[in-house]
C-alpha positions, 0 to 999 in steps of 0.5 A: 833373653830366653832360649825360646826367644832366641829360637824365634829369631830369624837367621839374619836377626840372630847374626845381628844380635850376636854381633851387637852382643860381641861389641857390647861385651868388648865395650864392657870389658874396656870400661871395666879395665878402666874403672870397675863396672857397677854390676860386673855380673853383666859381663858373665851374662853377656858371655852366656848370651853370646854362647847361646846365640852362637849355639843356635846359629851352629845348630841351624847350620848343621840342620841345613846341611843334614 
């Protein structure tokens, strides 16, 4: 997901996507602990997406308070 797509999301959609990706990451970590994932780079990509989403949520909070 590109940054331009992230900024186009509403606040509710951002929070929903963030929660979904966190659950997805947890599922992938459990699956990887049991047996190696076919593509373990997906874990890193998911962590980076969570960071981008969190950054956008925080940026909007700061913007709203200013």
